[in-house]
C-alpha positions in Angstrom: -0.1 -0.3 0.1 2.8 2.5 0.9 4.8 1.6 -2.3 1.3 2.2 -4.4 1.2 5.7 -2.5 4.7 6.8 -3.4 4.3 5.8 -6.5 1.2 7.5 -7.4 3.1 10.6 -6.0 5.8 10.6 -8.0 3.2 9.9 -11.1 1.7 12.9 -10.2 4.8 15.3 -9.4 6.0 14.1 -12.5 2.8 15.0 -14.2 3.0 18.3 -12.8 6.5 19.3 -13.5 5.6 18.4 -17.2 3.0 20.7 -17.1 5.2 23.4 -16.7 6.8 25.6 -19.4 10.2 25.7 -20.8 13.0 28.5 -20.5 12.5 28.5 -24.2 8.4 28.8 -23.7 8.7 31.0 -20.9 11.6 33.1 -23.1 9.5 33.5 -25.9 6.2 34.7 -23.8 8.4 37.5 -22.3 9.4 38.5 -26.3 5.9 38.6 -26.9 4.5 40.4 -24.0 7.4 43.0 -24.6 6.8 43.6 -28.2 3.0 43.8 -27.4 3.8 46.6 -24.8 6.4 48.2 -27.1 3.7 48.2 -29.7 0.9 50.1 -27.2 3.5 52.5 -26.2 4.8 53.5 -29.7 1.1 54.0 -30.4 0.4 56.3 -27.6 3.8 58.5 -28.5 2.4 58.4 -32.2 -0.6 59.5 -31.7 -0.2 62.5 -28.8 -0.8 66.0 -30.2 0.5 69.1 -28.7 -2.5 69.3 -26.6 -2.0 66.0 -25.5 2.0 65.5 -25.2 3.6 66.3 -21.9 7.3 65.6 -21.0 6.3 63.3 -18.2 4.1 61.3 -20.9 6.8 61.0 -23.2 9.2 60.2 -21.0 6.9 57.5 -19.2 6.3 55.9 -22.5 10.0 56.2 -23.9 11.5 54.6 -20.4 8.7 51.7 -20.7 9.8 50.9 -24.3 13.4 50.9 -22.9 12.6 48.3 -20.5 10.9 46.3 -22.8 13.7 46.1 -25.1 16.1 45.3 -22.0 13.5 42.6 -21.4 13.6 41.1 -25.0 17.5 41.4 -25.0 17.4 39.2 -21.6 15.1 36.8 -22.9 17.2 36.2 -26.5 19.5 33.7 -24.5 16.9 31.2 -24.1 15.1 31.1 -27.4 15.8 28.7 -30.2 18.4 29.7 -33.0 15.9 30.5 -35.3 13.9 32.6 -33.2 16.8 34.2 -31.3 18.4 35.4 -34.6 15.4 37.3 -35.6 14.6 38.4 -32.3 18.2 40.0 -31.9 17.8 41.5 -35.3 14.5 43.2 -34.8 15.7 44.8 -31.3 18.9 45.9 -32.5 17.0 47.7 -35.5 14.7 49.1 -32.7 17.1 50.1 -30.7 18.9 51.7 -33.3 16.2 54.2 -34.2 15.8 54.5 -30.5 19.2 56.2 -30.2 18.8 58.1 -33.4 15.4 59.7 -32.0 17.2 60.4 -28.8 19.6 62.4 -30.9 17.3 64.3 -33.4 14.5 65.2 -30.7 14.6 68.6 -29.1 17.2 70.3 -31.8 14.2 72.6 -32.4 13.8 76.2 -31.2 10.0 77.0 -31.5 7.4 74.8 -29.9 5.4 74.2 -33.2 8.4 73.1 -35.1 8.9 70.9 -31.9 6.0 69.2 -32.1 6.2 68.6 -36.0 9.5 66.8 -34.9 7.9 64.7 -32.3 5.2 64.0 -34.6 7.7 62.7 -37.2 10.3 60.8 -35.0 7.4 59.0 -33.5 5.7 58.1 -36.5 9.2 56.7 -37.5 9.6 55.0 -34.7 6.3 53.1 -35.4 7.2 52.2 -38.9 10.7 50.6 -37.4 8.5 49.1 -35.1 6.6 47.0 -37.6 9.6 46.6 -39.7 11.3 45.4 -36.6 9.0 43.1 -35.2 6.1 42.1 -37.4 8.1 38.9 -38.4 8.9 37.7 -34.9 6.1 35.1 -34.6 4.2 35.4 -31.5 1.6 32.8 -32.1 
């Protein structure tokens, strides 16, 4: 009777362990969650107007995007080789755009010029997001 109980317990523990996510599955979920969050933040930035844009809002969105880019970079090591290459390429392209955006924004003297510059920069960021992360399969 004890042996049957031990075997049943061991079988249940094995079954429960088998139901857990692998490191690769967790990494892919992290990448996909971060990708979706980046998309939401990029869209918020893209939809800002002169009346709705605040420095705090812009900084908050950009900070969230930077956190997500780091999360993706941290997860890359646990992805399959093909997924890792695809995600690395997408993440680097997007990081590059973020760096160039940081260098471009804020060089205007007038409020109207600055607003137009931000609108253009955020639209470009949205385009880069789509080009970089659309190939990343999250299905």
